[in-house]
N, C-alpha and C positions, 0 to 999 in steps of 0.2 A: 503494500500501498502506500509504502513510504517513497519506495521508487518511481510507483504512478505517478504522485502527488509531484516529485522532481521532475519529471517528465512533463508534465503540463506547465510547469513552472517555466522550464526551458523552452517550451512549443510557442507560450505567450511572451515571454520576456527577452529571449535569446541572451540569457546574462551574462557578463563578459568581468572574468575576475581579473585585477590588475595588483599585483604582488610588488606593490610598490616600496615598502619599507621592511617586507621579509620574505623567504620562500617558504612554500608551503609544504614543511618538513614534520615529520613526529612530532609531538610534545602536546605538553598538556597548558592550555590556553583559557583563557576567557575574549571572549570577541566581545567587544562594546561598541553597538552600533545610534545611528538618529534612526529614530522609531516615525515613520509616517504612513505604516499602512498594517495591516494584521498579516500579511503576507512577506513581512520581513525578514523573521527567523527561517521561514521555509527557504526564501533564496538564498542568505548564507550557507546554510546545511547543503544547498543545493550545489553550490561552486565550490566547495569543499571535496578535497580530493577524498577516494571511497576510505581510506584508512583513517581520515580525521573526523570524515561525517560519521562513521560507528561508532565514534566516542565521545561525539558531541552531542549537548541537550541545552534544548533551549530553555530560558527562565520564563516561563508566563503568567498570567493574570489567571489564579483560579477563578473567579467570578466572571471572568469571560468563558474560557476554556471549557466551565463543566454547567453550560447553561442548557445544554442540548447533548442528546446521547451522541451525536454525530461528533458536534466539536468534541468532547470527553474522549471518544474513542483515538480521533486524530490526536490531541495533544499530551492525552496521557500515555495511548496504548503504540500509538504509530510512532511517534518523535520521542518519546519519552520523556515530556517535558517534566522541569521542575517547576510543580503549580504554587504561586504565591499568591496570599490572599491579600490583597490589599486595602482591605478593611479593618483597623485597627482592634477595633472593640469586639469584631467576630474570630480573628483567627485566634487557632491555637499553636501553631509555632510560630518561631521567630526566622522570619526570611532569612538571614544573612547566615543562620544554623543550616538550614536546608541547604542555602547553597556551598558552604563549606563542607557539608556531608556528599554530597554530591562529587566534588574536588577530591574528598578522600577516597572516593570509591574508584578514581581513575579518570573521572569526567572531565570534558571540555564542556565551556559551557557559552551560551549565546547571551546577552543581556542587552537591555535598552536605559542607559542611566536617566535619560529622559522622565522615565516612571510612565507615561502614556503615551498614546498617538498623539503628535504634533500637527494639528490643523490651524495651525495660526500663522501669520505671515512670516515670525521668526524661522529661520532658518534650522536652527537650533536651541531649545529650550535649557533651560537650568538645570543642571543635575541632581538628582537627589544622592544621598550620603550613602547608600549600598554598595558602590564601586569600592569607594575610600575605605567602608571597613569590611571587605571583603580582601582588598589589598593588606588592611594591616594583620588581618586572619592568618593570610597564605603569600606574605610578601614576593616567594620564591616561583608564583606561577605568573607566566608572560601575560598582560594584559594587553591584547590590540585591538587598536580602533579600527573600524570600517565604516565608510563612506558609502550610502547605498544611493544611486542617483535614478531617479524615473519612476521609482514604483508605486508612486501616489501620482504618477498620470496616468499609470495601467489602470488601476482601478480607484477612481476619483471617490470620495466618501459620498453614499447615497446611489450610486451607480451600480446595477447588476453583472453588465456584460463585461469584460476588461478589454482594453484596447491596447494589441500588440505595438511593444514598444522596447528597445532595445534598453537592458540596464546595466548598470556598471555597477562593480563593488571592490573599491578600492581600501587595500590592507597596509595598513600603516607600520610601522616600527611599533617591537613592543614597548611599555612603558611599566615601571615599577614604582612603587611608592619609597621615596629616599628619605636616609634616616633623620628622625624629628620633623618631616614632613608635615606642616598641619593640614586640618582636613579642605579647609576653601582653597590651599594655596594647591591642592592635591589635584581637584578638581577641577579648579581655572585649567591646571596644565591638562588633563587628560582631554578636557572640553575642545582647550585651544589644539591639542593635538589631531582630535575629530575632526572640528571643522577646516583646519587645513587641508583634507583630503576632500573637500569638496571641491575643490578648483582642478582642473583638468592635469595632469601632469604632463611635463615639457616629455619630449622625443615618442 
């Protein structure tokens, strides 16, 4: 089922991966990306080489992916998503602990630090603190920025039929938390590194 979804994504978007700051070699990573569509994590998962794809799990909103049996099957059973409850008053598990547990079991992760889909005119929203806390807990894990271009145009909000359009995913150089680096400084550095990938690479 995962491969079928991946083939459909390739048919609609013809995604192109640009490994600008790193090579797609084996290793545990946290891929953090801009978030403009519910298909974002599918596209990242699709362009990863098969060995990386098999170990990579998206971090996704439980309150979205468990709203119907089909979504639950795709998110939980097909992609083995780490499902995070965005409702503090309702959650029974700490989101950072859930992500750390997945890393400790050998998984790589796909996360979206903006915390929600960006439907504003701003190209990137302020980052939530989860990426920082994850970096504090597992500082040796590579944090890889990934800029996704055009996917929000493939499936505009409110539309049912996707518009075929080439999407690019630019992978930047890995980041790590610096010794004694404050939270705000780290999040600003990570956001800047991600936003820098939104510009077409030279060459």
